[in-house]
ROKEMI-98727 format. One record per residue: residue in one letter; residue number from 0; x, y, z of N, C-alpha, C in turn. Coordinates in nm, 2 decimals. Layout:
  aa    i     n_x     n_y     n_z    ca_x    ca_y    ca_z     c_x     c_y     c_z
   a  NUM       X       Y       Z       X       Y       Z       X       Y       Z
...
This chain:
  aa    i     n_x     n_y     n_z    ca_x    ca_y    ca_z     c_x     c_y     c_z
   x    0    0.08   -0.12    0.00    0.00    0.01    0.00    0.09    0.12    0.00
   x    1    0.06    0.22   -0.08    0.14    0.34   -0.10    0.12    0.44    0.01
   x    2    0.18    0.55    0.00    0.17    0.66    0.09    0.03    0.73    0.07
   x    3   -0.05    0.74    0.17   -0.18    0.80    0.15   -0.17    0.95    0.15
   x    4   -0.06    1.02    0.20   -0.05    1.16    0.20    0.01    1.22    0.07
   x    5    0.05    1.12   -0.01    0.13    1.17   -0.14    0.03    1.22   -0.24
   x    6    0.06    1.35   -0.29   -0.04    1.40   -0.39    0.00    1.35   -0.53
   x    7   -0.11    1.33   -0.61   -0.08    1.29   -0.75   -0.05    1.42   -0.83
   x    8    0.05    1.41   -0.92    0.09    1.52   -1.00   -0.01    1.57   -1.10
   x    9   -0.02    1.70   -1.12   -0.12    1.76   -1.21   -0.05    1.82   -1.33
   x   10   -0.07    1.79   -1.44    0.01    1.84   -1.56   -0.08    1.93   -1.63
   x   11   -0.04    2.06   -1.65   -0.11    2.16   -1.73   -0.04    2.21   -1.84
   x   12   -0.11    2.23   -1.95   -0.06    2.28   -2.07   -0.14    2.41   -2.10
   x   13   -0.05    2.52   -2.11   -0.12    2.66   -2.12   -0.04    2.75   -2.22
   x   14   -0.11    2.85   -2.26   -0.05    2.96   -2.34   -0.06    3.09   -2.27
   x   15    0.04    3.17   -2.28    0.02    3.32   -2.22   -0.05    3.41   -2.30
   x   16   -0.04    3.38   -2.44   -0.12    3.47   -2.54   -0.19    3.37   -2.62
   x   17   -0.29    3.43   -2.71   -0.37    3.34   -2.79   -0.30    3.26   -2.90
   x   18   -0.19    3.32   -2.95   -0.11    3.25   -3.05    0.03    3.24   -3.01
   x   19    0.06    3.23   -2.88    0.19    3.23   -2.83    0.25    3.09   -2.82
   x   20    0.36    3.09   -2.75    0.44    2.96   -2.72    0.35    2.88   -2.62
   x   21    0.35    2.74   -2.64    0.29    2.65   -2.54    0.38    2.61   -2.43
   x   22    0.33    2.62   -2.31    0.41    2.58   -2.18    0.34    2.46   -2.12
   x   23    0.43    2.37   -2.06    0.39    2.26   -1.98    0.44    2.28   -1.85
   x   24    0.35    2.26   -1.75    0.40    2.27   -1.60    0.34    2.16   -1.53
   x   25    0.42    2.09   -1.44    0.38    1.99   -1.35    0.36    2.04   -1.21
   x   26    0.24    2.03   -1.14    0.23    2.07   -1.01    0.22    1.95   -0.92
   x   27    0.30    1.93   -0.82    0.30    1.82   -0.73    0.23    1.83   -0.60
   x   28    0.21    1.97   -0.57    0.15    1.99   -0.43    0.02    2.06   -0.44
   x   29   -0.04    2.07   -0.55   -0.17    2.14   -0.57   -0.27    2.04   -0.63
   x   30   -0.40    2.07   -0.61   -0.51    1.99   -0.67   -0.56    2.06   -0.80
   x   31   -0.63    1.99   -0.88   -0.69    2.04   -1.01   -0.78    2.15   -0.98
   x   32   -0.85    2.14   -0.87   -0.96    2.25   -0.83   -0.89    2.38   -0.80
   x   33   -0.77    2.38   -0.74   -0.70    2.50   -0.71   -0.65    2.56   -0.84
   x   34   -0.62    2.49   -0.94   -0.57    2.55   -1.06   -0.68    2.61   -1.14
   x   35   -0.80    2.55   -1.15   -0.90    2.61   -1.24   -1.00    2.70   -1.17
   x   36   -0.99    2.72   -1.03   -1.08    2.80   -0.96   -1.06    2.95   -1.00
   x   37   -1.17    3.01   -1.04   -1.17    3.14   -1.10   -1.18    3.24   -0.99
   x   38   -1.22    3.20   -0.86   -1.22    3.30   -0.75   -1.10    3.31   -0.67
   x   39   -0.99    3.24   -0.70   -0.87    3.25   -0.62   -0.80    3.38   -0.65
   x   40   -0.74    3.45   -0.55   -0.68    3.56   -0.56   -0.53    3.55   -0.64
   x   41   -0.47    3.45   -0.60   -0.33    3.42   -0.66   -0.33    3.28   -0.70
   x   42   -0.38    3.25   -0.83   -0.39    3.11   -0.87   -0.24    3.08   -0.92
   x   43   -0.22    2.95   -0.93   -0.09    2.90   -0.98   -0.06    2.95   -1.13
   x   44   -0.17    2.94   -1.21   -0.16    2.99   -1.34   -0.25    3.11   -1.36
   x   45   -0.21    3.23   -1.39   -0.30    3.35   -1.39   -0.42    3.33   -1.48
   x   46   -0.52    3.41   -1.45   -0.65    3.40   -1.51   -0.65    3.43   -1.66
   x   47   -0.56    3.52   -1.70   -0.56    3.56   -1.85   -0.48    3.46   -1.93
   x   48   -0.42    3.35   -1.88   -0.36    3.26   -1.96   -0.46    3.16   -2.00
   x   49   -0.45    3.10   -2.13   -0.54    3.01   -2.18   -0.49    2.87   -2.16
   x   50   -0.57    2.79   -2.08   -0.54    2.65   -2.04   -0.59    2.56   -2.15
   x   51   -0.49    2.49   -2.21   -0.53    2.40   -2.33   -0.57    2.26   -2.27
   x   52   -0.49    2.20   -2.19   -0.52    2.07   -2.13   -0.47    2.06   -1.99
   x   53   -0.55    1.98   -1.92   -0.51    1.95   -1.77   -0.53    1.80   -1.76
   x   54   -0.43    1.72   -1.70   -0.43    1.59   -1.67   -0.38    1.55   -1.53
   x   55   -0.44    1.45   -1.47   -0.40    1.42   -1.34   -0.33    1.28   -1.35
   x   56   -0.20    1.28   -1.31   -0.12    1.16   -1.32    0.01    1.19   -1.41
   x   57    0.11    1.11   -1.37    0.24    1.14   -1.43    0.24    1.10   -1.58
   x   58    0.15    1.02   -1.63    0.15    0.96   -1.76    0.11    1.08   -1.86
   x   59    0.04    1.18   -1.81    0.00    1.29   -1.90    0.12    1.37   -1.94
   x   60    0.22    1.38   -1.86    0.34    1.46   -1.90    0.40    1.41   -2.03
   x   61    0.43    1.28   -2.05    0.47    1.23   -2.17    0.37    1.25   -2.28
   x   62    0.25    1.22   -2.26    0.14    1.23   -2.35    0.14    1.38   -2.41
   x   63    0.13    1.48   -2.33    0.13    1.61   -2.37    0.25    1.67   -2.44
   x   64    0.37    1.61   -2.40    0.49    1.65   -2.46    0.49    1.60   -2.61
   x   65    0.44    1.48   -2.63    0.43    1.43   -2.77    0.32    1.51   -2.85
   x   66    0.21    1.53   -2.79    0.10    1.59   -2.85    0.13    1.74   -2.90
   x   67    0.19    1.81   -2.81    0.23    1.96   -2.84    0.36    1.98   -2.89
   x   68    0.44    1.87   -2.91    0.57    1.87   -2.97    0.67    1.96   -2.87
   x   69    0.67    1.93   -2.74    0.75    2.01   -2.65    0.88    1.93   -2.62
């Protein structure tokens, strides 16, 4: 049995501008709800950035790197 306190990584793919560069970021200590919550004052990803994909689990990191050619 694994560690019950361990957080599952959240992988987020986003853009800073509409036609800008695509960024991939892995959050290990935050939940998905904290990332997409529109009412947070200091979100991990600012509200004006465009979130393209969100995945829960480490497998999504490789999948999104291949999909967005990062």
